[in-house]
C-alpha positions, -999 to +999 in steps of 0.1 A: +011-551-648+043-571-642+077-557-648+102-586-643+140-580-645+164-609-646+181-630-674+166-661-662+126-659-660+113-679-631+077-692-636+077-684-674+046-705-678+025-686-654+038-650-668+030-663-703-008-673-690-009-638-675+000-621-709-024-644-727-052-632-704-042-594-713-018-585-685+010-561-693+041-577-688+076-562-694+104-588-694+138-571-689+174-581-689+191-581-655+209-548-661+181-530-679+170-496-666+133-499-650+123-465-656+108-470-692+088-500-681+076-483-650+067-451-669+043-474-690+026-490-661+025-467-629-003-442-633-007-428-598-044-436-599-065-441-569-061-477-555-029-483-574-004-507-556+031-511-566+048-543-549+085-548-554+102-582-544+141-587-548+175-583-537+190-549-524+203-539-558+168-544-574+149-529-545+171-496-546+168-493-583+132-499-584+126-474-555+145-448-575+127-456-607+093-453-590+101-418-578+114-410-612+082-417-628+060-399-603+053-426-582+057-429-544+083-455-534+073-450-495+037-463-503+051-493-523+051-528-506+087-537-509+103-569-497+143-570-497+156-605-498+189-593-487 
């Protein structure tokens, strides 16, 4: 699953191809709350991996949202771009 939060979607063609192949994709406005989308995709299942890539505000919000939906933000692979 992909949860993408930004007003300007980079790689829209790639994301559309993933959607066409059955991937769950949530495209959110830049100021949207991440919890609803994460609640839909974070399962806590064995082998589940969560990746977060973005700037500090997104990383902080995503980490809090992961915890809020029962995930483990400490186990997530997080890359902060600054």
